[in-house]
SERO-4910 file (N, C-alpha, C, O; in steps of 0.05 Angstrom, whole numbers):
BEGIN
 pado doro    nc1    nc2    nc3   cac1   cac2   cac3    cc1    cc2    cc3    oc1    oc2    oc3
  Met    A   -293    145    195   -271    133    217   -260    150    233   -252    172    224
  Asn    A   -259    144    259   -263    149    289   -252    190    284   -248    203    263
  Leu    A   -250    198    322   -236    218    311   -218    211    330   -219    232    343
  Arg    A   -205    198    339   -176    187    350   -167    179    323   -153    197    313
  Gln    A   -171    159    310   -164    160    279   -152    185    266   -130    191    258
  Arg    A   -170    194    267   -164    226    243   -134    240    255   -113    247    243
  Leu    A   -142    240    285   -128    252    304    -92    241    302    -70    252    302
  Thr    A   -104    215    300    -72    206    302    -62    207    267    -40    215    258
  Gln    A    -83    196    252    -62    199    222    -61    223    223    -36    224    224
  Arg    A    -67    244    224    -77    279    222    -30    287    227    -13    297    214
  Leu    A    -33    272    259     -6    283    276     18    270    269     40    281    270
  Phe    A     15    242    261     26    217    241     42    241    207     66    243    204
  Met    A     24    254    191     21    269    173     45    293    183     67    294    174
  Trp    A     36    308    201     40    337    213     71    317    222     88    328    208
  Gly    A     79    306    230    105    314    241    124    295    218    148    294    218
  Ala    A    108    281    198    127    269    173    136    290    157    157    288    144
  Met    A    118    315    156    118    334    141    137    361    145    149    377    131
  Leu    A    131    356    187    164    378    185    189    364    190    207    379    184
  Thr    A    196    346    197    218    324    195    235    318    176    259    313    177
  Arg    A    213    317    148    221    303    130    226    321    104    245    323     89
  Gly    A    197    334    105    209    358     77    187    335     55    163    328     60
  Ala    A    198    331     40    177    313     20    175    281     26    194    269     35
  Thr    A    141    264     20    147    243     33    152    228     12    156    239     -9
  Leu    A    154    201     13    163    176     -2    145    151     16    147    144     39
  Gly    A    125    138    -11    111    116     10    109     95    -12    107    104    -35
  Val    A    109     73     -9    110     51    -31     85     38    -21     71     41     -1
  Arg    A     83     27    -37     58     -1    -38     58    -20    -68     71    -19    -88
  Ala    A     36    -37    -60     50    -58    -70     25    -68    -86      8    -56    -73
  Ile    A      8    -85   -111      0   -103   -122      8   -114   -121     27   -111   -136
  Ala    A      9   -150   -104     25   -172   -108     -8   -190   -115    -28   -192   -100
  Ile    A     -5   -198   -136    -24   -216   -143     -5   -240   -159     16   -237   -172
  Asp    A    -22   -264   -154    -17   -286   -155    -25   -305   -189    -33   -296   -210
  Lys    A    -17   -330   -181    -24   -328   -212    -56   -342   -228    -63   -348   -251
  Asn    A    -73   -343   -186    -92   -344   -188   -115   -323   -194   -139   -328   -192
  Asn    A   -101   -292   -206   -112   -267   -206   -116   -260   -175   -121   -237   -171
  Asn    A   -114   -275   -157   -111   -260   -114   -100   -236   -117    -79   -233   -129
  Ile    A   -111   -222   -108    -89   -197    -90    -86   -195    -67    -95   -210    -50
  Val    A    -72   -177    -62    -62   -185    -25    -72   -157    -20    -63   -139    -34
  Leu    A    -94   -152      4    -97   -132     13    -94   -138     41    -92   -161     52
  Val    A    -94   -110     53    -91   -100     86   -117    -85    101   -134    -76     85
  Arg    A   -122    -82    128   -130    -75    138   -132    -65    167   -134    -80    187
  His    A   -132    -39    165   -102    -26    196   -119    -20    201   -141    -16    189
  Thr    A   -104    -14    239   -114    -13    259   -128     14    260   -149     15    274
  Tyr    A   -118     40    247   -122     60    248   -136     77    233   -142    101    238
  Val    A   -143     60    207   -173     87    192   -178     51    177   -168     29    179
  Pro    A   -195     63    166   -224     37    157   -205     33    126   -185     45    117
  Gly    A   -222     10    117   -225      1    100   -197    -22     86   -180    -26    103
  Trp    A   -193    -31     69   -167    -44     55   -153    -37     37   -164    -32     15
  Tyr    A   -127    -36     40   -115    -31     31    -88    -42     12    -77    -63     19
  Leu    A    -75    -24    -19    -51    -43    -28    -32    -45      7    -37    -30     26
  Pro    A    -13    -66      6      7    -58     25     18    -51     25     20    -42      2
  Gly    A     43    -41     44     57     -9     38     65      1     54     57     -7     76
  Gly    A     79     18     53     86     45     85    104     68     69    105     77     46
  Gly    A    116     74     93    139     88     84    166     82     78    175     60     82
  Val    A    183    106     66    212     94     49    221    102     72    208    121     81
  Glu    A    243     94     87    249     96    109    281    110     99    296    101     81
  Arg    A    285    130    111    318    154    106    343    126    106    351    111    124
  Gly    A    351    128     78    365    108     74    364     87     57    383     73     48
  Glu    A    342     86     54    321     67     45    321     60     14    311     78      0
  Thr    A    329     41      1    316     42    -28    297     44    -32    286     41    -10
  Met    A    278     49    -49    241     43    -50    238     10    -51    220     -2    -40
  Gly    A    260     -1    -67    264    -26    -78    264    -49    -45    255    -70    -38
  Ala    A    284    -25    -30    285    -46     -8    252    -47     13    239    -63     25
  Ser    A    251    -15      5    221     -7     22    201    -30     21    195    -45     39
  Ile    A    193    -30      0    165    -52     -9    182    -77     -5    196    -68     14
  Arg    A    189    -94     -7    212   -115     -4    195   -123     37    178   -139     44
  Arg    A    214    -98     54    205    -97     83    172    -91     85    158    -99    103
  Glu    A    163    -78     65    134    -64     79    120   -109     70    114   -129     82
  Leu    A    120   -101     48    117   -133     42    117   -158     73    100   -166     88
  Gln    A    136   -161     71    138   -181     88    134   -175    126    133   -190    145
  Glu    A    133   -136    122    125   -140    149    100   -142    160     94   -150    183
  Glu    A     77   -129    130     53   -133    131     39   -147    120     14   -148    117
  Ala    A     57   -161    113     35   -185     87     40   -213     86     27   -230     74
  Asn    A     72   -220    106     83   -232    100     89   -254     81     92   -278     82
  Val    A     91   -232     61    103   -237     30    128   -248     32    137   -251     55
  Ile    A    144   -256     11    170   -247      4    164   -249    -26    153   -266    -40
  Leu    A    174   -229    -27    190   -226    -63    198   -245    -82    220   -248    -72
  Thr    A    198   -257    -99    220   -292   -103    224   -277   -133    239   -291   -146
  Ala    A    212   -245   -154    233   -247   -162    216   -211   -164    196   -199   -156
  Glu    A    238   -208   -177    236   -171   -173    214   -154   -174    195   -161   -189
  Pro    A    212   -131   -160    179   -117   -169    183   -106   -194    204   -104   -206
  Glu    A    152    -96   -206    159    -70   -228    152    -56   -216    132    -58   -201
  Leu    A    168    -31   -221    156     -5   -213    141      4   -234    151      7   -256
  Ile    A    115      8   -228     88     23   -237     82     36   -242     68     36   -262
  Gly    A     90     65   -224     88     90   -225     94    104   -210     97     90   -190
  Ile    A     99    126   -206    100    145   -179     86    174   -182     90    193   -197
  Tyr    A     61    168   -157     43    184   -153     32    206   -140     19    194   -123
  Leu    A     29    226   -136     27    258   -120      7    243    -96    -11    227   -100
  Asn    A     13    249    -81    -12    246    -70    -32    264    -56    -28    268    -32
  Arg    A    -46    273    -64    -47    302    -45    -71    300    -27    -71    319    -12
  Lys    A    -92    283    -23   -114    272      3    -87    272     13    -82    295      6
  Thr    A    -65    265     24    -43    267     50    -34    303     54    -38    323     69
  Ser    A    -23    296     34    -10    340     27     14    337      0     25    316     -9
  Arg    A     16    354     -5     27    353    -27     58    354    -33     73    361    -51
  Gln    A     61    340     -4     87    334    -18     84    306     -7    100    299     10
  Asp    A     70    295    -12     64    257     -4     66    247    -42     52    252    -61
  His    A     94    231    -38     88    221    -58     86    179    -50     93    169    -28
  Val    A     75    163    -70     70    143    -71     77    125    -95     61    123   -114
  Ala    A    103    112    -97    110     84   -113    100     62   -111    104     47    -92
  Leu    A     76     52   -145     68     27   -139     88      8   -158    100      8   -180
  Tyr    A     83     -5   -139     97    -27   -145     85    -51   -165     68    -39   -177
  Leu    A     85    -72   -173     65    -97   -184     89   -123   -182    110   -124   -196
  Cys    A     82   -138   -168    103   -157   -162     91   -178   -157     85   -183   -134
  Arg    A     85   -195   -174     76   -225   -195     84   -252   -179     74   -275   -179
  Glu    A    100   -245   -169    122   -278   -165    129   -271   -133    144   -253   -126
  Trp    A    113   -294   -110    124   -293    -84    104   -303    -63     80   -300    -61
  Asn    A    116   -312    -52    103   -330    -27     93   -317     -9     97   -293     -5
  Gln    A     75   -335      6     67   -333     37     65   -360     50     52   -380     47
  Ala    A     78   -354     62     77   -375     85     49   -388     99     38   -410     96
  Ser    A     42   -365    118     22   -366    122     11   -331    129     25   -311    134
  Thr    A    -15   -335    126    -24   -298    133    -14   -295    169    -17   -312    187
  Pro    A     -2   -267    170      4   -257    189    -17   -257    219    -42   -257    214
  Glu    A    -12   -256    238    -19   -245    262    -35   -222    259    -27   -211    238
  Pro    A    -54   -208    270    -56   -180    272    -48   -173    298    -48   -184    320
  Asn    A    -41   -150    285    -13   -128    300    -18   -107    307    -41    -99    302
  Met    A     -3    -91    321    -17    -57    327    -19    -46    308    -21    -23    317
  Glu    A    -19    -43    283    -12    -41    250    -27    -60    234    -36    -51    213
  Ile    A    -31    -84    240    -47    -96    217    -69   -103    223    -63   -126    229
  Ala    A    -95   -101    228   -122   -116    227   -123   -134    227   -125   -148    247
  Glu    A   -124   -146    196   -127   -166    188   -110   -163    156   -105   -140    147
  Cys    A   -104   -184    144    -91   -193    124   -104   -211    100   -112   -232    109
  Arg    A   -109   -206     66   -119   -219     61   -120   -219     32   -121   -198     19
  Leu    A   -119   -254     18   -120   -248    -13   -140   -244     -6   -149   -248     17
  Phe    A   -159   -230    -39   -187   -225    -54   -174   -225    -75   -152   -216    -83
  Pro    A   -200   -245    -87   -198   -246   -121   -205   -213   -133   -217   -194   -123
  Leu    A   -188   -218   -163   -192   -190   -175   -217   -192   -188   -221   -177   -207
  Asp    A   -234   -205   -182   -270   -196   -189   -280   -195   -170   -303   -188   -178
  Asn    A   -283   -195   -146   -291   -189   -125   -276   -179   -111   -270   -195    -94
  Leu    A   -264   -154   -106   -264   -134    -83   -273   -129    -60   -296   -124    -67
  Pro    A   -273   -127    -34   -280   -123    -17   -299    -98    -20   -285    -80    -29
  Val    A   -321    -90    -17   -344    -62    -11   -327    -44     -3   -331    -23    -14
  Asp    A   -306    -43     16   -297    -15     35   -263    -26     25   -245    -27     42
  Ala    A   -258    -35     -9   -223    -28     -4   -240     -2    -20   -261     -4    -33
  Thr    A   -219     25    -14   -209     54    -11   -212     43    -49   -207     23    -62
  Pro    A   -223     75    -55   -220     88    -84   -194     82    -97   -194     66   -116
  Ser    A   -170     94    -87   -146     83    -95   -144     65    -92   -140     59   -116
  Thr    A   -143     39    -77   -135     21    -81   -148      3   -105   -136    -12   -120
  Arg    A   -171      6   -104   -187      1   -132   -180     21   -164   -179     13   -187
  Ala    A   -175     46   -156   -156     58   -179   -137     36   -191   -139     20   -210
  Arg    A   -117     41   -172    -90     34   -187    -90      4   -189    -67     -3   -197
  Ile    A   -103    -14   -186   -104    -48   -186   -120    -49   -214   -132    -70   -216
  Phe    A   -123    -28   -240   -148    -27   -251   -140    -18   -270   -145    -24   -294
  Glu    A   -120      9   -256   -106     17   -275    -82      2   -286    -77      3   -310
  Thr    A    -70    -10   -272    -44    -31   -274    -49    -59   -288    -33    -69   -303
  Leu    A    -81    -73   -279    -75    -92   -275   -110    -97   -314   -119   -114   -331
  Asn    A   -111    -79   -309   -139    -76   -329   -127    -58   -355   -141    -63   -374
  Gly    A   -109    -42   -360    -98    -21   -372   -122      0   -377   -127     11   -398
  Glu    A   -133      2   -358   -148     47   -353   -123     61   -360    -99     55   -359
  Ala    A   -139     87   -367   -129    123   -370   -108    110   -332   -121    100   -314
  Arg    A    -83    115   -331    -69    116   -305    -78    140   -300    -87    158   -315
  Ser    A    -74    140   -271    -69    181   -256    -36    185   -251    -19    169   -243
  Glu    A    -35    205   -256    -15    217   -244    -15    224   -206      2    230   -190
  Phe    A    -41    219   -205    -40    224   -171    -66    210   -151    -91    214   -154
  Trp    A    -57    200   -137    -60    172   -115    -88    174   -107   -100    153   -103
  Ser    A    -96    190   -106   -118    203    -87   -135    225    -96   -152    235    -81
***
C-alpha cells in the first residue's frame, strides 16, 4: 500500500470515528452452486476482499449488505442472507465491527465496470483463491465454509 492509500484510509477512519463513535460494516461471502466466491479489489487498498462496506445511518444491516453487493459486485440477492457473526475489527479501531453474511442465492447479470471504488470484481473457485486475498478474507471464508474454528475478531 502506498503512502497516499494509507493516508486516505486513515483519514476516512478518523473521520468516521469522530462523527460516528462505533462503526459497523457488512461483508458477504457470496458463493454460487459451483463453489465460486465473489471477491472485489478496491482502488485504494491492495488485495482481494469480500464485498461489503459501511452501514449508513438509518439503514439496517440487511439493507446494507444488499446495497453493497449491488454497488460493488452487481450481485442481486434472491433469498435472505444468513448472518454468520459480528466481529471486532481491531486493525481499524477498537470501535469497528463487521457483520458477516453468507449469501448462497443470488444473480449477477454482468461483472461491473471498474469505478472510483472498485478496481475489479471476479468470481474465484473456493479451492483457488487469489494469492493476494487478504488474511481476514481467507479466514472468514474457511471458518464459514470449512467449519474451522471461528474467531471473534475480523483481523
